[in-house]
CHARMM internal coordinates of N, CA and C (Angstrom, degrees):
IC EDIT
DIST 1 N 1 CA 1.4472
DIST 1 CA 1 C 1.5290
ANGL 1 N 1 CA 1 C 108.42
DIST 1 C 2 N 1.3115
ANGL 1 CA 1 C 2 N 115.49
DIHE 1 N 1 CA 1 C 2 N 129.11
DIST 2 N 2 CA 1.4595
ANGL 1 C 2 N 2 CA 120.33
DIHE 1 CA 1 C 2 N 2 CA -177.63
DIST 2 CA 2 C 1.5241
ANGL 2 N 2 CA 2 C 110.83
DIHE 1 C 2 N 2 CA 2 C -90.04
DIST 2 C 3 N 1.3027
ANGL 2 CA 2 C 3 N 114.17
DIHE 2 N 2 CA 2 C 3 N 147.46
DIST 3 N 3 CA 1.4553
ANGL 2 C 3 N 3 CA 120.50
DIHE 2 CA 2 C 3 N 3 CA 176.00
DIST 3 CA 3 C 1.5264
ANGL 3 N 3 CA 3 C 107.87
DIHE 2 C 3 N 3 CA 3 C -90.67
DIST 3 C 4 N 1.3140
ANGL 3 CA 3 C 4 N 116.07
DIHE 3 N 3 CA 3 C 4 N 121.95
DIST 4 N 4 CA 1.4628
ANGL 3 C 4 N 4 CA 121.12
DIHE 3 CA 3 C 4 N 4 CA -179.00
DIST 4 CA 4 C 1.5190
ANGL 4 N 4 CA 4 C 108.94
DIHE 3 C 4 N 4 CA 4 C -85.74
DIST 4 C 5 N 1.3166
ANGL 4 CA 4 C 5 N 116.25
DIHE 4 N 4 CA 4 C 5 N 116.81
DIST 5 N 5 CA 1.4549
ANGL 4 C 5 N 5 CA 121.50
DIHE 4 CA 4 C 5 N 5 CA 179.06
DIST 5 CA 5 C 1.5246
ANGL 5 N 5 CA 5 C 107.52
DIHE 4 C 5 N 5 CA 5 C -112.62
DIST 5 C 6 N 1.3210
ANGL 5 CA 5 C 6 N 115.55
DIHE 5 N 5 CA 5 C 6 N 123.23
DIST 6 N 6 CA 1.4598
ANGL 5 C 6 N 6 CA 120.53
DIHE 5 CA 5 C 6 N 6 CA 179.70
DIST 6 CA 6 C 1.5173
ANGL 6 N 6 CA 6 C 107.48
DIHE 5 C 6 N 6 CA 6 C -107.71
DIST 6 C 7 N 1.3062
ANGL 6 CA 6 C 7 N 116.29
DIHE 6 N 6 CA 6 C 7 N 119.41
DIST 7 N 7 CA 1.4579
ANGL 6 C 7 N 7 CA 120.80
DIHE 6 CA 6 C 7 N 7 CA 178.65
DIST 7 CA 7 C 1.5216
ANGL 7 N 7 CA 7 C 109.68
DIHE 6 C 7 N 7 CA 7 C -101.47
DIST 7 C 8 N 1.3069
ANGL 7 CA 7 C 8 N 116.00
DIHE 7 N 7 CA 7 C 8 N 165.52
DIST 8 N 8 CA 1.4615
ANGL 7 C 8 N 8 CA 120.27
DIHE 7 CA 7 C 8 N 8 CA 178.39
DIST 8 CA 8 C 1.5124
ANGL 8 N 8 CA 8 C 112.16
DIHE 7 C 8 N 8 CA 8 C -61.22
DIST 8 C 9 N 1.3286
ANGL 8 CA 8 C 9 N 116.43
DIHE 8 N 8 CA 8 C 9 N -38.80
DIST 9 N 9 CA 1.4594
ANGL 8 C 9 N 9 CA 118.79
DIHE 8 CA 8 C 9 N 9 CA 179.45
DIST 9 CA 9 C 1.5128
ANGL 9 N 9 CA 9 C 110.94
DIHE 8 C 9 N 9 CA 9 C -70.44
DIST 9 C 10 N 1.3238
ANGL 9 CA 9 C 10 N 117.18
DIHE 9 N 9 CA 9 C 10 N -32.83
DIST 10 N 10 CA 1.4626
ANGL 9 C 10 N 10 CA 120.36
DIHE 9 CA 9 C 10 N 10 CA 177.54
DIST 10 CA 10 C 1.5136
ANGL 10 N 10 CA 10 C 111.68
DIHE 9 C 10 N 10 CA 10 C -65.06
DIST 10 C 11 N 1.3237
ANGL 10 CA 10 C 11 N 116.00
DIHE 10 N 10 CA 10 C 11 N -42.28
DIST 11 N 11 CA 1.4640
ANGL 10 C 11 N 11 CA 120.48
DIHE 10 CA 10 C 11 N 11 CA 178.09
DIST 11 CA 11 C 1.5220
ANGL 11 N 11 CA 11 C 109.83
DIHE 10 C 11 N 11 CA 11 C -65.53
DIST 11 C 12 N 1.3252
ANGL 11 CA 11 C 12 N 116.78
DIHE 11 N 11 CA 11 C 12 N -43.57
DIST 12 N 12 CA 1.4648
ANGL 11 C 12 N 12 CA 120.82
DIHE 11 CA 11 C 12 N 12 CA -179.72
DIST 12 CA 12 C 1.5207
ANGL 12 N 12 CA 12 C 110.88
DIHE 11 C 12 N 12 CA 12 C -62.05
DIST 12 C 13 N 1.3221
ANGL 12 CA 12 C 13 N 117.42
DIHE 12 N 12 CA 12 C 13 N -39.85
DIST 13 N 13 CA 1.4684
ANGL 12 C 13 N 13 CA 120.55
DIHE 12 CA 12 C 13 N 13 CA 178.67
DIST 13 CA 13 C 1.5226
ANGL 13 N 13 CA 13 C 111.21
DIHE 12 C 13 N 13 CA 13 C -65.29
DIST 13 C 14 N 1.3334
ANGL 13 CA 13 C 14 N 117.15
DIHE 13 N 13 CA 13 C 14 N -41.81
DIST 14 N 14 CA 1.4663
ANGL 13 C 14 N 14 CA 120.02
DIHE 13 CA 13 C 14 N 14 CA 179.51
DIST 14 CA 14 C 1.5263
ANGL 14 N 14 CA 14 C 111.39
DIHE 13 C 14 N 14 CA 14 C -64.97
DIST 14 C 15 N 1.3330
ANGL 14 CA 14 C 15 N 116.66
DIHE 14 N 14 CA 14 C 15 N -40.52
DIST 15 N 15 CA 1.4658
ANGL 14 C 15 N 15 CA 119.93
DIHE 14 CA 14 C 15 N 15 CA 179.12
DIST 15 CA 15 C 1.5258
ANGL 15 N 15 CA 15 C 109.97
DIHE 14 C 15 N 15 CA 15 C -66.71
DIST 15 C 16 N 1.3208
ANGL 15 CA 15 C 16 N 117.22
DIHE 15 N 15 CA 15 C 16 N -43.19
DIST 16 N 16 CA 1.4569
ANGL 15 C 16 N 16 CA 121.18
DIHE 15 CA 15 C 16 N 16 CA -178.44
DIST 16 CA 16 C 1.5241
ANGL 16 N 16 CA 16 C 111.50
DIHE 15 C 16 N 16 CA 16 C -65.98
DIST 16 C 17 N 1.3258
ANGL 16 CA 16 C 17 N 117.55
DIHE 16 N 16 CA 16 C 17 N -33.92
DIST 17 N 17 CA 1.4659
ANGL 16 C 17 N 17 CA 121.15
DIHE 16 CA 16 C 17 N 17 CA -178.46
DIST 17 CA 17 C 1.5170
ANGL 17 N 17 CA 17 C 113.08
DIHE 16 C 17 N 17 CA 17 C -87.98
DIST 17 C 18 N 1.3296
ANGL 17 CA 17 C 18 N 117.75
DIHE 17 N 17 CA 17 C 18 N -5.99
DIST 18 N 18 CA 1.4597
ANGL 17 C 18 N 18 CA 119.88
DIHE 17 CA 17 C 18 N 18 CA -178.99
DIST 18 CA 18 C 1.5256
ANGL 18 N 18 CA 18 C 110.19
DIHE 17 C 18 N 18 CA 18 C -74.33
DIST 18 C 19 N 1.3181
ANGL 18 CA 18 C 19 N 114.79
DIHE 18 N 18 CA 18 C 19 N 164.67
DIST 19 N 19 CA 1.4644
ANGL 18 C 19 N 19 CA 119.78
DIHE 18 CA 18 C 19 N 19 CA -179.19
DIST 19 CA 19 C 1.5260
ANGL 19 N 19 CA 19 C 112.15
DIHE 18 C 19 N 19 CA 19 C -73.13
DIST 19 C 20 N 1.3043
ANGL 19 CA 19 C 20 N 117.03
DIHE 19 N 19 CA 19 C 20 N -31.31
DIST 20 N 20 CA 1.4721
ANGL 19 C 20 N 20 CA 121.60
DIHE 19 CA 19 C 20 N 20 CA -177.35
DIST 20 CA 20 C 1.5224
ANGL 20 N 20 CA 20 C 111.17
DIHE 19 C 20 N 20 CA 20 C -129.76
DIST 20 C 21 N 1.3226
ANGL 20 CA 20 C 21 N 118.32
DIHE 20 N 20 CA 20 C 21 N 75.01
DIST 21 N 21 CA 1.4752
ANGL 20 C 21 N 21 CA 118.97
DIHE 20 CA 20 C 21 N 21 CA -179.25
DIST 21 CA 21 C 1.5199
ANGL 21 N 21 CA 21 C 112.57
DIHE 20 C 21 N 21 CA 21 C -67.21
DIST 21 C 22 N 1.3315
ANGL 21 CA 21 C 22 N 117.85
DIHE 21 N 21 CA 21 C 22 N -21.46
DIST 22 N 22 CA 1.4628
ANGL 21 C 22 N 22 CA 120.21
DIHE 21 CA 21 C 22 N 22 CA -178.28
DIST 22 CA 22 C 1.5079
ANGL 22 N 22 CA 22 C 111.66
DIHE 21 C 22 N 22 CA 22 C -67.46
DIST 22 C 23 N 1.3242
ANGL 22 CA 22 C 23 N 117.16
DIHE 22 N 22 CA 22 C 23 N -26.20
DIST 23 N 23 CA 1.4654
ANGL 22 C 23 N 23 CA 119.87
DIHE 22 CA 22 C 23 N 23 CA 177.71
DIST 23 CA 23 C 1.5249
ANGL 23 N 23 CA 23 C 109.65
DIHE 22 C 23 N 23 CA 23 C -64.08
DIST 23 C 24 N 1.3299
ANGL 23 CA 23 C 24 N 116.67
DIHE 23 N 23 CA 23 C 24 N -47.21
DIST 24 N 24 CA 1.4610
ANGL 23 C 24 N 24 CA 120.88
DIHE 23 CA 23 C 24 N 24 CA -179.90
DIST 24 CA 24 C 1.5300
ANGL 24 N 24 CA 24 C 111.15
DIHE 23 C 24 N 24 CA 24 C -64.99
DIST 24 C 25 N 1.3124
ANGL 24 CA 24 C 25 N 116.44
DIHE 24 N 24 CA 24 C 25 N -42.04
DIST 25 N 25 CA 1.4611
ANGL 24 C 25 N 25 CA 120.14
DIHE 24 CA 24 C 25 N 25 CA -179.90
DIST 25 CA 25 C 1.5279
ANGL 25 N 25 CA 25 C 111.17
DIHE 24 C 25 N 25 CA 25 C -66.23
DIST 25 C 26 N 1.3262
ANGL 25 CA 25 C 26 N 116.67
DIHE 25 N 25 CA 25 C 26 N -36.16
DIST 26 N 26 CA 1.4685
ANGL 25 C 26 N 26 CA 120.65
DIHE 25 CA 25 C 26 N 26 CA 177.54
DIST 26 CA 26 C 1.5150
ANGL 26 N 26 CA 26 C 111.01
DIHE 25 C 26 N 26 CA 26 C -66.03
DIST 26 C 27 N 1.3294
ANGL 26 CA 26 C 27 N 117.08
DIHE 26 N 26 CA 26 C 27 N -40.42
DIST 27 N 27 CA 1.4640
ANGL 26 C 27 N 27 CA 120.73
DIHE 26 CA 26 C 27 N 27 CA 178.59
DIST 27 CA 27 C 1.5175
ANGL 27 N 27 CA 27 C 110.22
DIHE 26 C 27 N 27 CA 27 C -62.61
DIST 27 C 28 N 1.3220
ANGL 27 CA 27 C 28 N 117.05
DIHE 27 N 27 CA 27 C 28 N -42.77
DIST 28 N 28 CA 1.4584
ANGL 27 C 28 N 28 CA 120.78
DIHE 27 CA 27 C 28 N 28 CA 178.66
DIST 28 CA 28 C 1.5229
ANGL 28 N 28 CA 28 C 110.68
DIHE 27 C 28 N 28 CA 28 C -63.96
DIST 28 C 29 N 1.3261
ANGL 28 CA 28 C 29 N 117.52
DIHE 28 N 28 CA 28 C 29 N -43.61
DIST 29 N 29 CA 1.4605
ANGL 28 C 29 N 29 CA 121.68
DIHE 28 CA 28 C 29 N 29 CA -179.60
DIST 29 CA 29 C 1.5247
ANGL 29 N 29 CA 29 C 111.62
DIHE 28 C 29 N 29 CA 29 C -64.21
DIST 29 C 30 N 1.3226
ANGL 29 CA 29 C 30 N 117.12
DIHE 29 N 29 CA 29 C 30 N -45.12
DIST 30 N 30 CA 1.4671
ANGL 29 C 30 N 30 CA 120.99
DIHE 29 CA 29 C 30 N 30 CA 179.62
DIST 30 CA 30 C 1.5190
ANGL 30 N 30 CA 30 C 110.04
DIHE 29 C 30 N 30 CA 30 C -63.12
DIST 30 C 31 N 1.3291
ANGL 30 CA 30 C 31 N 116.86
DIHE 30 N 30 CA 30 C 31 N -41.92
DIST 31 N 31 CA 1.4696
ANGL 30 C 31 N 31 CA 120.44
DIHE 30 CA 30 C 31 N 31 CA 178.53
DIST 31 CA 31 C 1.5200
ANGL 31 N 31 CA 31 C 110.89
DIHE 30 C 31 N 31 CA 31 C -62.09
DIST 31 C 32 N 1.3237
ANGL 31 CA 31 C 32 N 117.53
DIHE 31 N 31 CA 31 C 32 N -43.13
DIST 32 N 32 CA 1.4612
ANGL 31 C 32 N 32 CA 121.46
DIHE 31 CA 31 C 32 N 32 CA -179.92
DIST 32 CA 32 C 1.5282
ANGL 32 N 32 CA 32 C 110.83
DIHE 31 C 32 N 32 CA 32 C -63.72
DIST 32 C 33 N 1.3155
ANGL 32 CA 32 C 33 N 117.27
DIHE 32 N 32 CA 32 C 33 N -41.00
DIST 33 N 33 CA 1.4678
ANGL 32 C 33 N 33 CA 121.04
DIHE 32 CA 32 C 33 N 33 CA 179.42
DIST 33 CA 33 C 1.5245
ANGL 33 N 33 CA 33 C 110.65
DIHE 32 C 33 N 33 CA 33 C -65.71
DIST 33 C 34 N 1.3406
ANGL 33 CA 33 C 34 N 117.42
DIHE 33 N 33 CA 33 C 34 N -41.38
DIST 34 N 34 CA 1.4608
ANGL 33 C 34 N 34 CA 120.39
DIHE 33 CA 33 C 34 N 34 CA 179.12
DIST 34 CA 34 C 1.5250
ANGL 34 N 34 CA 34 C 111.70
DIHE 33 C 34 N 34 CA 34 C -65.34
DIST 34 C 35 N 1.3155
ANGL 34 CA 34 C 35 N 116.89
DIHE 34 N 34 CA 34 C 35 N -41.98
DIST 35 N 35 CA 1.4670
ANGL 34 C 35 N 35 CA 120.65
DIHE 34 CA 34 C 35 N 35 CA 179.29
DIST 35 CA 35 C 1.5260
ANGL 35 N 35 CA 35 C 110.22
DIHE 34 C 35 N 35 CA 35 C -65.19
DIST 35 C 36 N 1.3241
ANGL 35 CA 35 C 36 N 117.38
DIHE 35 N 35 CA 35 C 36 N -44.44
DIST 36 N 36 CA 1.4621
ANGL 35 C 36 N 36 CA 120.95
DIHE 35 CA 35 C 36 N 36 CA 179.11
DIST 36 CA 36 C 1.5250
ANGL 36 N 36 CA 36 C 110.66
DIHE 35 C 36 N 36 CA 36 C -64.68
DIST 36 C 37 N 1.3139
ANGL 36 CA 36 C 37 N 117.61
DIHE 36 N 36 CA 36 C 37 N -40.66
DIST 37 N 37 CA 1.4565
ANGL 36 C 37 N 37 CA 121.18
DIHE 36 CA 36 C 37 N 37 CA 178.59
DIST 37 CA 37 C 1.5075
ANGL 37 N 37 CA 37 C 112.36
DIHE 36 C 37 N 37 CA 37 C -63.60
DIST 37 C 38 N 1.3139
ANGL 37 CA 37 C 38 N 116.61
DIHE 37 N 37 CA 37 C 38 N -40.44
DIST 38 N 38 CA 1.4604
ANGL 37 C 38 N 38 CA 120.32
DIHE 37 CA 37 C 38 N 38 CA 178.25
DIST 38 CA 38 C 1.5257
ANGL 38 N 38 CA 38 C 110.62
DIHE 37 C 38 N 38 CA 38 C -65.67
DIST 38 C 39 N 1.3263
ANGL 38 CA 38 C 39 N 116.91
DIHE 38 N 38 CA 38 C 39 N -41.49
DIST 39 N 39 CA 1.4653
ANGL 38 C 39 N 39 CA 121.13
DIHE 38 CA 38 C 39 N 39 CA 178.62
DIST 39 CA 39 C 1.5255
ANGL 39 N 39 CA 39 C 110.62
DIHE 38 C 39 N 39 CA 39 C -62.02
DIST 39 C 40 N 1.3234
ANGL 39 CA 39 C 40 N 117.11
DIHE 39 N 39 CA 39 C 40 N -46.43
DIST 40 N 40 CA 1.4630
ANGL 39 C 40 N 40 CA 121.53
DIHE 39 CA 39 C 40 N 40 CA -179.37
DIST 40 CA 40 C 1.5260
ANGL 40 N 40 CA 40 C 110.50
DIHE 39 C 40 N 40 CA 40 C -64.65
DIST 40 C 41 N 1.3355
ANGL 40 CA 40 C 41 N 117.18
DIHE 40 N 40 CA 40 C 41 N -42.69
DIST 41 N 41 CA 1.4606
ANGL 40 C 41 N 41 CA 121.02
DIHE 40 CA 40 C 41 N 41 CA 178.44
DIST 41 CA 41 C 1.5214
ANGL 41 N 41 CA 41 C 110.92
DIHE 40 C 41 N 41 CA 41 C -60.29
DIST 41 C 42 N 1.3309
ANGL 41 CA 41 C 42 N 116.82
DIHE 41 N 41 CA 41 C 42 N -44.56
DIST 42 N 42 CA 1.4652
ANGL 41 C 42 N 42 CA 120.41
DIHE 41 CA 41 C 42 N 42 CA 179.29
DIST 42 CA 42 C 1.5263
ANGL 42 N 42 CA 42 C 111.44
DIHE 41 C 42 N 42 CA 42 C -63.54
DIST 42 C 43 N 1.3260
ANGL 42 CA 42 C 43 N 117.52
DIHE 42 N 42 CA 42 C 43 N -38.99
DIST 43 N 43 CA 1.4686
ANGL 42 C 43 N 43 CA 120.58
DIHE 42 CA 42 C 43 N 43 CA 178.30
DIST 43 CA 43 C 1.5333
ANGL 43 N 43 CA 43 C 110.66
DIHE 42 C 43 N 43 CA 43 C -64.35
DIST 43 C 44 N 1.3235
ANGL 43 CA 43 C 44 N 117.37
DIHE 43 N 43 CA 43 C 44 N -40.84
DIST 44 N 44 CA 1.4661
ANGL 43 C 44 N 44 CA 121.13
DIHE 43 CA 43 C 44 N 44 CA 179.57
DIST 44 CA 44 C 1.5218
ANGL 44 N 44 CA 44 C 110.04
DIHE 43 C 44 N 44 CA 44 C -64.16
DIST 44 C 45 N 1.3292
ANGL 44 CA 44 C 45 N 116.81
DIHE 44 N 44 CA 44 C 45 N -45.18
DIST 45 N 45 CA 1.4592
ANGL 44 C 45 N 45 CA 120.83
DIHE 44 CA 44 C 45 N 45 CA -179.46
DIST 45 CA 45 C 1.5209
ANGL 45 N 45 CA 45 C 110.41
DIHE 44 C 45 N 45 CA 45 C -63.54
DIST 45 C 46 N 1.3197
ANGL 45 CA 45 C 46 N 117.70
DIHE 45 N 45 CA 45 C 46 N -43.30
DIST 46 N 46 CA 1.4732
ANGL 45 C 46 N 46 CA 120.39
DIHE 45 CA 45 C 46 N 46 CA 179.71
DIST 46 CA 46 C 1.5291
ANGL 46 N 46 CA 46 C 111.10
DIHE 45 C 46 N 46 CA 46 C -64.73
DIST 46 C 47 N 1.3237
ANGL 46 CA 46 C 47 N 118.17
DIHE 46 N 46 CA 46 C 47 N -38.27
DIST 47 N 47 CA 1.4578
ANGL 46 C 47 N 47 CA 121.12
DIHE 46 CA 46 C 47 N 47 CA 177.93
DIST 47 CA 47 C 1.5293
ANGL 47 N 47 CA 47 C 111.42
DIHE 46 C 47 N 47 CA 47 C -66.01
DIST 47 C 48 N 1.3275
ANGL 47 CA 47 C 48 N 116.39
DIHE 47 N 47 CA 47 C 48 N -38.73
DIST 48 N 48 CA 1.4642
ANGL 47 C 48 N 48 CA 119.49
DIHE 47 CA 47 C 48 N 48 CA 179.13
DIST 48 CA 48 C 1.5231
ANGL 48 N 48 CA 48 C 111.44
DIHE 47 C 48 N 48 CA 48 C -68.59
DIST 48 C 49 N 1.3266
ANGL 48 CA 48 C 49 N 117.10
DIHE 48 N 48 CA 48 C 49 N -36.56
DIST 49 N 49 CA 1.4661
ANGL 48 C 49 N 49 CA 120.24
DIHE 48 CA 48 C 49 N 49 CA 179.76
DIST 49 CA 49 C 1.5200
ANGL 49 N 49 CA 49 C 111.48
DIHE 48 C 49 N 49 CA 49 C -69.49
DIST 49 C 50 N 1.3250
ANGL 49 CA 49 C 50 N 116.73
DIHE 49 N 49 CA 49 C 50 N -35.66
DIST 50 N 50 CA 1.4578
ANGL 49 C 50 N 50 CA 119.30
DIHE 49 CA 49 C 50 N 50 CA -177.39
DIST 50 CA 50 C 1.5233
ANGL 50 N 50 CA 50 C 111.88
DIHE 49 C 50 N 50 CA 50 C -86.37
DIST 50 C 51 N 1.3098
ANGL 50 CA 50 C 51 N 118.29
DIHE 50 N 50 CA 50 C 51 N -11.81
DIST 51 N 51 CA 1.4507
ANGL 50 C 51 N 51 CA 121.32
DIHE 50 CA 50 C 51 N 51 CA 177.83
DIST 51 CA 51 C 1.5109
ANGL 51 N 51 CA 51 C 114.00
DIHE 50 C 51 N 51 CA 51 C 83.03
DIST 51 C 52 N 1.3141
ANGL 51 CA 51 C 52 N 117.78
DIHE 51 N 51 CA 51 C 52 N 11.39
DIST 52 N 52 CA 1.4612
ANGL 51 C 52 N 52 CA 120.78
DIHE 51 CA 51 C 52 N 52 CA 179.58
DIST 52 CA 52 C 1.5262
ANGL 52 N 52 CA 52 C 109.63
DIHE 51 C 52 N 52 CA 52 C -81.31
DIST 52 C 53 N 1.3271
ANGL 52 CA 52 C 53 N 114.03
DIHE 52 N 52 CA 52 C 53 N 148.97
DIST 53 N 53 CA 1.4661
ANGL 52 C 53 N 53 CA 119.35
DIHE 52 CA 52 C 53 N 53 CA 175.09
DIST 53 CA 53 C 1.5099
ANGL 53 N 53 CA 53 C 107.70
DIHE 52 C 53 N 53 CA 53 C -123.95
DIST 53 C 54 N 1.3329
ANGL 53 CA 53 C 54 N 116.34
DIHE 53 N 53 CA 53 C 54 N 125.73
DIST 54 N 54 CA 1.4826
ANGL 53 C 54 N 54 CA 121.92
DIHE 53 CA 53 C 54 N 54 CA 177.51
DIST 54 CA 54 C 1.4886
ANGL 54 N 54 CA 54 C 109.55
DIHE 53 C 54 N 54 CA 54 C -120.65
END
COOR INIT
IC SEED 1 N 1 CA 1 C
IC BUILD
């Protein structure tokens, strides 16, 4: 049984050679925006609870 090792360059090559690389890039972008939005929302809520103003 072989051990499947996925490297960053391997993933990049598969995305670049795929028929629709924009789908993968869109998923990454949407995920990044959601994670950043959640982080910012949590920071705002924590600041409001503690009474700090920045």
